[in-house]
C-alpha positions as CSV (number, residue, x, y, z in Angstrom):
1,M,-17.3,-5.5,-4.7
2,S,-16.3,-2.1,-3.6
3,E,-17.2,1.4,-2.5
4,L,-14.6,3.0,-4.8
5,I,-12.7,2.0,-7.9
6,T,-9.5,3.7,-8.9
7,K,-7.6,2.9,-12.1
8,P,-4.0,4.2,-12.1
9,K,-2.6,4.6,-15.6
10,Q,0.4,2.5,-14.9
11,T,1.8,0.6,-11.9
12,G,5.2,-0.7,-13.1
13,F,7.9,1.0,-11.0
14,T,11.4,1.3,-12.4
15,P,13.6,3.8,-10.6
16,P,15.1,6.2,-13.2
17,P,18.9,6.2,-13.6
18,V,18.9,10.0,-13.1
19,R,16.1,11.8,-11.2
20,P,14.2,14.2,-13.6
21,G,15.3,17.8,-13.3
22,L,15.0,21.0,-15.3
23,N,17.3,19.8,-18.0
24,G,14.6,18.4,-20.3
25,R,15.0,14.7,-19.3
26,K,11.9,12.6,-19.8
27,V,9.9,12.1,-16.6
28,A,9.5,8.4,-15.6
29,I,5.9,7.0,-15.8
30,H,5.6,6.6,-12.1
31,E,6.4,10.3,-11.6
32,S,4.1,11.5,-14.4
33,P,1.3,13.9,-13.4
34,A,-1.4,11.4,-14.4
35,F,0.1,8.6,-12.3
36,T,0.6,10.9,-9.3
37,E,-2.9,12.5,-9.6
38,S,-4.6,9.0,-9.7
39,F,-3.0,8.1,-6.4
40,R,-3.8,11.5,-4.9
41,L,-7.5,10.9,-5.7
42,L,-7.2,7.4,-4.2
43,A,-5.7,8.9,-1.0
44,L,-8.6,11.4,-0.8
45,N,-11.2,8.7,-1.2
46,V,-9.5,6.6,1.5
47,R,-9.5,9.6,3.9
48,R,-13.2,10.2,3.1
49,L,-14.1,6.6,3.9
50,L,-12.0,6.2,7.1
51,G,-12.0,9.8,8.5
52,E,-9.5,12.6,8.6
53,G,-9.0,13.1,12.3
54,S,-8.1,9.7,13.7
55,P,-5.4,7.2,13.0
56,W,-6.2,4.0,11.0
57,A,-4.6,1.2,9.1
58,V,-5.3,-0.1,5.6
59,V,-4.1,-3.4,4.2
60,I,-3.1,-3.6,0.6
61,M,-3.9,-7.1,-0.8
62,S,-3.9,-9.0,-4.0
63,A,-4.8,-12.6,-5.0
64,R,-1.5,-13.2,-6.8
65,P,2.1,-11.8,-6.9
66,R,3.0,-9.1,-9.5
67,E,-0.4,-7.4,-9.5
68,G,1.1,-4.1,-8.5
69,R,0.4,-4.4,-4.8
70,S,3.7,-3.0,-3.5
71,T,3.7,-0.1,-5.9
72,T,0.1,0.7,-4.9
73,A,1.0,0.6,-1.2
74,A,4.1,2.8,-1.6
75,T,2.6,5.4,-3.9
76,L,-0.6,5.6,-1.8
77,A,1.5,6.1,1.3
78,R,3.5,8.8,-0.4
79,A,0.4,10.6,-1.7
80,L,-1.3,10.4,1.7
81,S,1.7,11.7,3.5
82,Q,1.5,14.9,1.5
83,M,-2.1,15.6,2.7
84,A,-2.4,13.9,6.0
85,P,0.9,13.2,7.7
86,P,2.3,11.4,9.5
87,V,2.0,8.1,7.5
88,V,3.8,4.8,8.2
89,L,4.3,2.3,5.4
90,V,4.8,-1.2,6.8
91,D,6.4,-4.0,4.7
92,A,4.5,-7.2,5.7
93,D,5.9,-9.2,2.8
94,P,9.7,-9.6,3.2
95,D,10.0,-12.6,0.9
96,G,8.3,-11.1,-2.1
97,S,7.8,-7.4,-1.5
98,G,8.5,-4.9,-4.2
99,L,8.9,-2.1,-1.7
100,A,12.7,-2.4,-1.7
101,G,12.7,-1.1,-5.3
102,V,10.4,1.8,-4.6
103,V,11.4,3.3,-1.2
104,P,15.1,4.1,-2.0
105,D,14.0,6.4,-4.8
106,W,12.3,8.8,-2.4
107,H,13.8,12.2,-1.5
108,D,14.8,12.6,2.1
109,G,13.4,16.1,2.0
110,E,10.0,14.8,1.2
111,V,9.6,13.1,4.6
112,A,10.1,16.3,6.8
113,W,7.0,17.6,8.5
114,G,6.9,19.8,11.6
115,G,10.0,18.2,13.0
116,R,8.5,14.7,12.6
117,P,8.7,12.2,9.8
118,R,6.0,12.9,7.2
119,L,6.5,9.4,5.8
120,Q,8.2,6.5,7.5
121,F,9.0,3.1,6.1
122,V,9.2,0.1,8.5
123,N,10.4,-3.4,7.7
124,P,10.0,-5.6,10.8
125,W,11.8,-8.6,9.3
126,F,14.9,-10.0,10.9
127,P,17.1,-13.0,9.8
128,A,16.4,-15.2,12.8
129,G,12.7,-14.8,12.8
130,T,9.9,-17.1,11.9
131,P,6.6,-16.3,10.1
132,E,4.8,-16.2,13.5
133,T,7.3,-13.8,15.1
134,F,7.4,-11.7,12.0
135,L,3.6,-11.2,12.1
136,D,3.9,-10.3,15.7
137,R,6.5,-7.7,14.9
138,V,4.3,-6.3,12.1
139,Q,1.4,-6.0,14.5
140,D,3.6,-4.3,17.0
141,A,4.8,-1.8,14.4
142,V,1.3,-1.0,13.3
143,Q,0.1,-0.5,16.9
144,D,3.1,1.8,17.6
145,A,2.3,3.9,14.6
146,L,-1.4,4.1,15.5
147,E,-0.6,5.1,19.0
148,A,1.6,7.8,17.6
149,G,-1.4,9.2,15.6
150,A,-0.2,8.0,12.2
151,R,-2.1,6.6,9.2
152,V,-0.7,3.2,8.4
153,I,-0.4,1.5,5.0
154,I,0.4,-2.3,5.1
155,D,1.9,-4.1,2.1
156,A,0.6,-7.7,2.7
157,P,1.8,-10.8,0.8
158,A,-0.3,-12.1,-2.1
159,C,-3.1,-14.3,-0.9
160,A,-2.0,-17.2,-3.1
161,A,1.3,-17.3,-1.2
162,S,0.3,-16.5,2.3
163,S,-2.6,-16.1,4.7
164,A,-0.9,-13.1,6.4
165,G,-3.0,-10.6,4.5
166,F,-6.2,-12.1,5.9
167,Y,-4.8,-12.1,9.4
168,L,-3.8,-8.4,9.1
169,A,-7.2,-7.5,7.6
170,T,-9.0,-8.6,10.8
171,T,-7.5,-5.7,12.8
172,A,-7.2,-3.1,10.1
173,A,-9.8,-0.4,9.4
174,G,-10.0,-1.4,5.7
175,V,-8.7,-3.4,2.8
176,L,-7.8,-2.2,-0.7
177,Y,-7.8,-5.1,-3.2
178,V,-5.3,-4.8,-6.1
179,T,-5.8,-6.6,-9.4
180,R,-5.2,-6.2,-13.2
181,P,-8.0,-6.0,-15.8
182,N,-7.1,-9.4,-17.4
183,A,-7.0,-11.0,-13.9
184,T,-10.6,-10.1,-13.2
185,K,-11.7,-12.5,-15.9
186,D,-10.7,-15.4,-13.5
187,G,-13.6,-14.7,-11.1
188,S,-13.2,-17.8,-9.0
189,V,-10.0,-16.7,-7.3
190,H,-11.4,-13.3,-6.5
191,E,-14.7,-14.7,-5.3
192,E,-12.7,-17.0,-2.9
193,V,-10.7,-14.0,-1.6
194,R,-13.8,-11.9,-1.1
195,A,-15.7,-14.8,0.6
196,Q,-12.8,-15.1,3.1
197,L,-12.8,-11.4,3.7
198,D,-16.5,-11.4,4.3
199,L,-16.2,-14.3,6.7
200,L,-13.6,-12.4,8.6
201,R,-15.8,-9.3,8.5
202,A,-13.1,-7.2,7.0
203,R,-14.1,-4.0,5.3
204,V,-13.2,-3.8,1.7
205,L,-12.8,-0.1,0.8
206,G,-12.4,-0.7,-2.9
207,V,-10.6,-2.3,-5.8
208,V,-7.5,-0.7,-7.4
209,V,-7.3,-1.9,-11.1
210,N,-3.8,-1.6,-12.5
211,E,-3.9,-1.0,-16.2
212,G,-0.1,-1.2,-16.6
């Protein structure tokens, strides 16, 4: 199904009560070297497939909620921002996104790059909006980022809850499909998602299998 397969060791993200320092505190799993290195490798592979010199957008999709999609989107964006800034992370799933639990844990100092944001988080949602206007705002945010020369990572809603991911996939340079090992046993759902992506002529870059 894919051109690359990456298996992060763990995708559950729980912000630590105290950020690890030099005092011997245990490092949280999402900040462990193995976890960080797996996403650095994923970022390198995505750059290899899509190119290093031009801006592009990637949609992070999953069939169901709680597959680790938001953690994958945020951690990939963070890893990519260290090697190919600027990067913009767009929250396209305001009703069920896990990004709210990930982004606040980032250091402000990690986003500085040549006087410009190394990594920027954008949430286009607003209370008076509708699903249609929200998608328009997501598309506008993505286009603004691309015109500014950024690489864009889009956290889309689960396919079982919304068709927005398919819509966004039609204009993105690629799709990363997120699942868990036990979920792959239910092949019918994944076949339906892949069939729809093929129908839309979306480019599936690979599958991220979350083993956490």
